[in-house]
C-alpha positions in Angstrom: 139.7 24.6 -23.7 139.2 21.3 -21.8 138.1 18.7 -24.3 136.7 21.0 -27.0 133.3 20.8 -25.4 132.8 20.1 -21.7 129.1 21.1 -21.4 125.3 21.0 -20.5 121.5 21.5 -20.7 120.2 23.5 -23.5 119.7 27.2 -23.0 118.2 28.8 -26.1 118.0 32.5 -26.9 119.8 35.5 -28.2 123.1 36.5 -26.5 123.0 40.1 -25.5 125.8 42.6 -26.3 129.0 42.3 -24.2 128.4 43.2 -20.6 130.0 42.1 -17.3 128.6 39.1 -15.5 125.7 40.5 -13.5 125.1 40.0 -9.8 122.4 40.8 -7.2 122.9 43.9 -5.0 122.4 43.1 -1.4 122.0 45.3 1.7 124.9 45.1 4.1 122.9 43.2 6.7 121.9 40.6 4.0 125.4 39.5 3.3 126.9 36.6 5.3 128.7 37.6 8.5 131.9 36.0 7.3 131.8 38.0 4.0 131.2 41.3 5.9 134.1 40.6 8.2 136.4 40.1 5.2 135.1 43.3 3.6 135.9 45.3 6.7 139.3 43.7 7.1 140.2 44.8 3.6 139.2 48.5 3.5 135.4 48.3 3.3 132.9 50.1 5.5 129.9 49.1 7.5 126.6 49.6 5.6 128.0 49.4 2.1 126.4 47.3 -0.5 127.6 43.8 -1.4 126.8 42.0 -4.7 126.0 38.3 -4.8 127.4 37.0 -8.1 125.8 34.4 -10.3 127.3 30.9 -10.1 129.4 29.3 -7.4 133.1 28.7 -6.7 134.0 25.3 -5.3 130.4 24.9 -4.4 130.2 28.1 -2.4 128.2 31.3 -3.2 130.4 34.2 -4.4 130.2 37.8 -3.3 131.8 41.0 -4.6 132.4 44.3 -2.8 134.1 47.5 -3.9 136.6 49.0 -1.6 139.3 51.8 -1.7 142.9 51.3 -0.8 145.1 53.8 1.0 145.8 55.5 -2.3 142.1 56.0 -2.9 142.0 53.6 -5.8 139.0 51.3 -6.1 139.2 47.6 -6.3 136.7 44.7 -6.1 137.0 42.0 -3.5 135.8 38.6 -4.6 134.8 36.6 -1.5 133.2 33.1 -1.0 130.4 32.7 1.5 132.9 31.3 4.1 134.7 34.6 4.1 137.7 33.6 2.0 139.1 36.3 -0.2 139.7 34.6 -3.5 140.6 37.5 -5.7 141.1 41.3 -5.7 140.2 42.9 -9.0 141.6 46.3 -9.8 139.5 48.5 -12.2 142.4 49.7 -14.2 143.7 46.2 -14.9 140.2 45.0 -15.7 139.6 47.9 -18.1 142.9 47.4 -19.8 142.2 43.7 -20.3 138.8 44.4 -21.7 140.1 47.0 -24.1 142.7 44.5 -25.3 140.1 41.8 -25.9 137.9 44.3 -27.8 140.9 45.2 -30.0 141.6 41.5 -30.7 138.0 40.9 -31.6 138.1 43.8 -34.1 141.3 42.5 -35.6 140.2 38.8 -35.8 136.8 39.6 -37.2 137.7 42.3 -39.7 135.9 41.4 -43.0 134.6 38.0 -41.7 131.3 36.8 -43.1 129.0 34.1 -41.8 126.7 33.1 -44.6 126.2 29.5 -43.5 127.8 29.3 -40.0 126.3 25.8 -39.1 127.7 24.2 -42.2 131.0 23.3 -40.6 133.0 21.3 -43.1 136.5 22.4 -42.3 138.8 19.5 -43.4 140.1 18.9 -39.9 136.9 19.6 -37.9 133.9 18.6 -40.1 131.4 18.9 -37.2 128.3 19.2 -39.4 128.6 15.5 -40.5 129.4 14.1 -37.1 126.9 12.0 -35.2 129.0 10.8 -32.2 132.6 10.3 -31.1 133.6 8.2 -28.2 136.9 9.1 -26.6 138.5 7.1 -23.8 141.7 7.1 -21.9 143.5 8.1 -18.7 144.1 11.5 -17.1 145.7 12.0 -13.7 145.6 8.2 -13.3 141.8 8.1 -13.7 139.8 6.4 -16.4 138.0 9.0 -18.6 135.3 8.7 -21.2 133.9 11.5 -23.4 130.7 11.0 -25.3 130.7 13.8 -27.9 127.4 14.1 -29.8 126.1 16.6 -32.4 122.9 18.3 -31.3 121.5 19.8 -34.5 118.1 20.6 -33.0 119.7 23.1 -30.6 120.2 26.7 -31.7 121.9 29.5 -29.9 122.2 32.9 -31.7 125.3 35.0 -31.2 126.1 38.5 -32.5 129.5 38.3 -34.1 131.1 41.0 -36.3 127.7 42.8 -36.4 126.0 39.6 -37.7 123.5 37.3 -36.1 125.2 33.9 -36.1 123.4 30.7 -35.5 125.8 28.2 -33.9 126.2 24.5 -34.2 126.0 22.7 -30.8 128.0 19.8 -29.6 127.4 18.0 -26.3 130.2 16.4 -24.3 129.2 14.0 -21.5 132.4 13.5 -19.4 132.8 10.5 -17.2 135.7 10.1 -14.7 136.1 6.7 -13.1 132.8 5.6 -14.6 130.9 8.5 -12.9 129.3 11.3 -14.8 131.2 14.4 -13.9 130.1 17.0 -16.4 127.8 17.7 -19.3 128.6 20.5 -21.6 127.2 22.2 -24.6 129.8 23.8 -26.9 128.9 26.3 -29.6 130.7 26.6 -32.9 130.4 28.5 -36.2 132.4 28.6 -39.4 133.0 31.7 -41.5 132.9 31.8 -45.3 136.7 31.3 -45.5 136.5 28.1 -43.5 137.8 29.1 -40.1 135.9 27.4 -37.2 135.2 29.6 -34.2 134.4 28.5 -30.6 131.6 30.8 -29.3 131.4 29.5 -25.8 130.0 26.8 -23.6 127.2 26.0 -21.1 128.3 23.6 -18.3 126.6 21.4 -15.7 128.9 19.8 -13.1 127.8 16.8 -11.1 128.8 15.4 -7.7 130.0 11.9 -6.9 126.3 10.8 -6.5 125.4 12.0 -9.9 123.4 15.0 -8.7 123.7 18.4 -10.3 126.2 20.3 -8.2 126.6 23.5 -10.2 125.3 25.1 -13.4 127.6 27.4 -15.4 130.5 27.8 -12.9 132.0 31.3 -13.6 135.5 30.0 -14.2 134.3 27.5 -16.7 131.2 28.4 -18.7 131.3 31.5 -21.0 129.6 33.0 -24.0 130.8 35.3 -26.7 129.1 38.7 -26.4 128.2 38.1 -22.8 131.5 37.3 -21.1 133.9 38.3 -23.8 133.8 40.3 -27.1 136.1 37.9 -28.9 135.2 34.4 -30.1 137.8 31.7 -29.8 139.4 30.3 -33.0 139.3 26.5 -32.8 140.6 25.6 -36.3 142.0 27.9 -39.0 140.8 27.4 -42.5 144.2 26.3 -43.7 146.4 25.5 -40.7 150.1 25.9 -41.1 153.0 25.1 -38.7 153.5 28.2 -36.5 149.9 29.5 -36.6 149.0 30.8 -33.2 145.5 31.6 -32.0 143.3 31.6 -28.9 140.4 29.2 -28.5 139.4 30.9 -25.3 140.0 34.5 -24.5 137.7 35.4 -21.7 139.7 36.2 -18.5 143.0 35.5 -16.8 141.5 32.1 -15.7 139.6 31.2 -18.9 142.4 31.6 -21.4 144.0 29.3 -23.9 146.8 29.8 -26.4 147.1 27.3 -29.2 149.8 26.7 -31.8 149.9 24.4 -34.8 153.1 22.4 -34.3 152.7 19.8 -37.1 150.5 19.2 -40.2 151.6 15.7 -41.3 151.4 13.5 -38.1 150.4 9.9 -38.1 148.8 8.3 -35.0 147.1 5.0 -34.3 144.2 4.7 -31.9 141.4 2.1 -31.4 139.3 3.7 -34.1 142.1 3.2 -36.7 145.3 4.6 -38.1 145.1 8.3 -39.1 147.6 10.0 -41.4 148.3 13.6 -42.3 147.0 14.9 -38.9 147.3 18.4 -37.7 148.8 18.5 -34.2 148.0 21.5 -32.0 149.6 22.4 -28.7 147.3 24.0 -26.2 148.5 26.0 -23.2 146.2 26.8 -20.3 147.4 29.1 -17.4 148.7 27.0 -14.6 148.6 23.7 -16.6 151.1 21.9 -18.7 150.9 21.6 -22.5 148.2 19.5 -24.0 148.3 18.2 -27.6 145.4 17.4 -29.9 145.5 15.5 -33.2 143.0 16.4 -35.8 142.6 13.9 -38.7 141.4 14.9 -42.2 137.7 14.2 -42.6 137.3 13.1 -38.9 138.3 15.7 -36.3 139.9 15.0 -33.0 141.3 11.5 -32.8 143.8 11.9 -29.9 144.2 14.2 -26.9 147.3 14.0 -24.8 147.0 16.1 -21.6 150.1 16.5 -19.5 149.2 13.5 -17.3 147.3 11.2 -19.7 146.3 10.0 -23.1 142.8 9.9 -24.5 142.0 8.1 -27.7 139.2 7.9 -30.2 137.3 4.7 -29.8 134.6 5.1 -32.4 133.5 7.7 -34.9 130.0 7.8 -36.3 128.8 10.2 -39.0 125.3 11.3 -40.0 
């Protein structure tokens, strides 16, 4: 998960049961010429329908078209408006991945109760009492700043384990080189045993001029119950060395495997010296390991991506 919240403008409402991300069906002649050419070059036929998907990829509109290969097997072509084929999705693989996630959701949520999901008081992630954290540092040689603020007035309802779960919202405003790059809303809930779940994020990305460039990019934003049946686990109730879990389990691109690697670390940052920290290793596909340090009674105090180090500058509680 990028900082544990990289997110946006408030969108309130009930999340519907798990379905695929919907698109708009277009007539063949309404699809861009470059998209049609790519469809034809990859087994498609003139006159077939093409879907325009929600969101954009690298600032370009995204289209999807179903085609059959020489074996008669159906696959979906994902094409940007310039005609670039960015992905070929095979139904069998997608169905298998979906079934695996549904099975994980059933296993993770067996017997889980959410009596007071917004009262997040986990020792290592007590979000309910947070007012604001400021985290600064360097990543990829660029100065970064994250303003992480509790938004108790915002509510988004999720259906988790057959229960309606009201989430607690955190806003991350992310600056790179002094310029606002992203505003994100992250949604969390705690079960009765004390485990904290990550239920998804809404994301606004901005260009170098500070203007909104993209809302909810498909390879970034996601919501439990809409894009995946399984919520992420962000912090176990009683973390132990060797604990493994997924904070994001949405697709092959939005996926993160976490592991507790230490439970008694000491680290010193501008906000102070913190002892008995839980250290968690995070692995995202195609990226190096990132480590986060969670201090008792505080939460995240240090984040060390593969090419940087980001430190807690200030911590303000309610």
